[in-house]
N, C-alpha and C positions, 0 to 999 in steps of 0.2 A: 584709642576711643571712648570719646565720653557714650552710654548707652541711652538715648533717648525715646525708645520705646521697650515695647516687652521683652522685645528678645535679643539675648546677649549679644555681641560680636561674633562671626563665622570665625569656625578653628582652621577652615582650609579654602584659600582662594586658586582657583584652577582657571586661568586664560584657555579658554576653548577656540582654537586657529583650524581649517580644513579649508582642503583643494586652494592652495597658490598656484600649482599647475604652471610651475616655471620651464621656462625652454633654457638650453644652452648661451653659453653667447649672450642670455641677457636680453632675448628679441621676444618680439612682442607675441602675444598668442593669439589667432587666427589675425596675425599682422595688423593688429591695433591695439590687446590688450595689452598695456606695461603690466604686468603682472608684477616685476617685482618692483616696482611703485607704490603698486599697492599693496603689497603688502609689508617696502618699508614702512609707508606710512600708518598701518593696523598699530607693527611694533611704538613707533617714537609716537603714537596715538598711547598708547597702553604704559610704556615709560613716563611721561613726563604726568601723568594721571598720579592720584593718589594712591594704588593699585600695586600694591606688590606678590604676583602672585607666588603660590606657593611652587604651582608648576606652569608648564605652559603648552598644554597637549594640542600637535597637529596629525588632524584625526585621515589622513593620507592625499596621496594624491598631489607629495611633494611638487612632483617630477610632472611635465604630460608626456614626453616619452622617454624614462627615466635614464634622460643623459647623463654622463658622472660630473659634468662641470655644474650643469639645473645643482645638483645636491652639495656642491663644496658651496657655491653660491649663497643656496638657503641657509646651509651652515655659516656660514662668513657674514652674514647677514642680520639670522636670530639670536648666534648664541652668542656674544660679546653683551647684546641686550640682555638675554636673560641671566646674564652673569653678575650686570651689575644690580641687577634685581633680586638677584639673588635667589632665581627660579630653574628648577632642574626642567630640562626639556627632555621629551617626550613624543618620541614620532613612532606611526603609522604606515605603515604601508598602505595602501590605495590601488585600486588596478591600470591604472596610469604608471607607477610605479615598476622598475624591473631590481629586483631579488637581489641581484651580485653589482649593481652600482649602488641600490643604498646602503647594504650593510657595508659594503668597504666604506663610502663615503662619511658615515655616518656614527658609523661604530669599530670602522676599522676591521672587521671582520672579510675575509677574505676568502674564506670558503678549505675546502680541504686542498689542501697542496697549491693553494692560492689559485685554482680554478672558478672562483666565485662564489658566493653561497648561492644555495638552491634552496633552502631548508626553509618552511615559514617561520618569519620572522618574530616569533612570540616576548617576549621578554616581560618583569613581574619589577617595578618599584615601590618602595618603601617611601611615604611622603609624611614623616614625619606619624605615623602609625598607621594613613590612609592610606591604602594599596589602591593599585593603579596598574590596571594587565593593559598590555596592547595587546590585541591581537589581530594575526595578518590575515583578510578573508578574499585573500586575491589568489585567483587562477591563471598561471602563467600563459600567456596567450591570448588571453577572453577579460572581455570586461564583467560577468556576471561575477559573486561574492560565493565560498564556500569557508565552514570551517570539518577539515580532514578526522576520520575518526581519531588519529594519532595524537589530535589536536585537543578535542573535546574531553578525553583521559586524561591528561595533561592537564588540560581546565580544570575538569573534576577534581584532581588530585589538591593544584594550588588552592584551590577555595574549602575544601573539607578541612581545613583548619583559620578558625576566622582570627582577620585583622581587627586590631585594636578602634581604628575608623571605620572600620568596613571597608567594601573595594569599588571600586567605577573600575568599569570597563570599555575600555577607549579601542574602536573598532570602525571601519572604510561605512562598510555597506550595514547602514543599519537596518534590523527587523521589524521595521516596521509597513503598512501599504503607504502608496502615493496616488492618491483621488485626484491631486488635483496636476499631476503628472505622466498617467495611466503607461505610458511604454517601459520609464524607469524601470515595472515587474518583470519586463523582462532580463532587468540588472540588477537583479535582486538577489540576497543573501538566499544559497541553497535548504535546502531542510532543516528549516526553523525549527524547527518541535523538536527534534536531537541537540540542539540548540538549548533554546527553553527544558527540557530537561537535567539539563546541567546545572544551570542558574538558579533555577527555580527553589526557592525554600533559603538560598543560601546566604548569608552576609551582601550580598551583591546592589547598591544604594541608587546608580544610577549607571542607563549604558551612554555611550557616547559615539556619536556619528557625525560621515559627511557623506561625499556623494552626492546629495541629492540637489545640492548650490542653491537650495531654499531652506529657512528655518522650520522645522519640523518637531513638534513634540508626541508619544504615545506613551501604549505600555507595552510593554512584552515579558510571558509568562510572573507578573504579578511587579518589575523591576519601571517605572521610568526610563522614555528614552527620551534624550534629547540630540539632534540636528542641528548640527550650526552650520550656515550658510558657504560662503564663498570670501576667499579674501581676492581672487579673479574675477568671476565672472557670474550672474545670476541670472535665476529659471523666472522669464514671463508668464507666470502663470494665469494668465486672462488672456493670450493674443487665440484670437479665435482662428487665425488662419493658419498658422505657426506648433507645431510641435517643438517639441525640448527647446524650446525660444530661451537662448542666451544673449542678458543686454547687458554693458559693459556701466554699470549703476545697482548702487544700493548693497554695497558690500560689508562686512557688518561679520563679528563676531564674538564672539560668546563667555561671558561671564559666569561661573558657579562658585556659587559663594555654601559651603559644608556646616549647618547645625548639625548639632547634638541628635536633633533629631525629625530634620528636613535637611534636602537641600532645592537655595533657589538659583534659576538658571534670566541670563540677563543678556539681553540681545546686545547689541553696544554697533548702531551704525561708526562708519567709520571713512570720515571726514571730519570739515567745518565748513559751516553756515552762521550766517547772519543769528546771532541773539535776540530776540523777542521779548523777552525778561528774564528774570533772575538777578542775583542779591551780589554784591562781593564777596568772596568766602576768609572773607577777615572777619565777618559778620559770625562765625562760628562758634569763636572764639568768647565772642559775650555772651551769645546761645547754650554756649556748654555750661558757662558761670551760673544758669538759670539757676530756680527750682525748677522743679518740674509745673508747679500751679503756674509759672511764674510765663513758662514757656507755653503751655496751654490760653495764657490769656492774651499771648501776643502772634502765637501763630494758629489758632485755632475759633479763637472769640472776630463775629466779624467784622465787628465795629471796632478793632483794633488801633493801633493807629499804624501799624507794618500794613494792614490788608486795607488799612483806607487810603496809603499812601499806592498800593499797588494798583486798586480803583483808579485812581486819581490818572496815574502812570498812562493808564488804556483810556486815557482822554472821556474818561465816565463823568 
């Protein structure tokens, strides 16, 4: 892609999905939320864009009740598109997930003696030199999160060797406050300081989370945290009469663009709406052929033909 500004193209692009909450048989969540259709629309929207993410990361709550059929349906829906886009698929456990069917359907791991996986589902991926660590913060039988001492020791050992392009940690329970949805504090990640002691000062560049069903951003141990919303339903954070109020609207995914010195997190709404402005994409080829000075005169100068035409199209 032609560089139009001061920054180079990103070295890596990650599509960050969260909380699809699929049910077995494709049945709707809460009797009305078509989680399969929402996820399918999000995947189709990503595929028809010009983005070709290096990885697609799902930060947990893949299945609402941990049903084996839900994981199979998820894989069948997402994997072909990921293969067509050349994207590595990275799954993360959430509090609604169950380890045995999750590991069996998505990784072919049937546990010791085929009895089903019970250990935390932590994995490391090398995406062209960018390390992505999937951490399992789920607690069997509960909705809050934790990282066991054994997991923290494992993570410490992994992070002892820096990766070429640094590390991204993907987990479900984000280590952030939830000021606009205070009951979620009951379901947050336990003993966050122990986690902070492990990641502070390492090559971890960002922490990706889910769980909240709304976008949020914070810092943790000097590391940016980015929480993707959900593809199933989203929290209404301004309803004065209902707590943990979910609405079937405003679903989104995040795109993480990695540069040598920073990461950019962009929230992309899911769906199609009437365009009120815009130019045909074919214009970009003409723009790419211009000199930097010509581009500035065309797009930045208020009296240019381009900007005058934009004003005229607005009825002014």
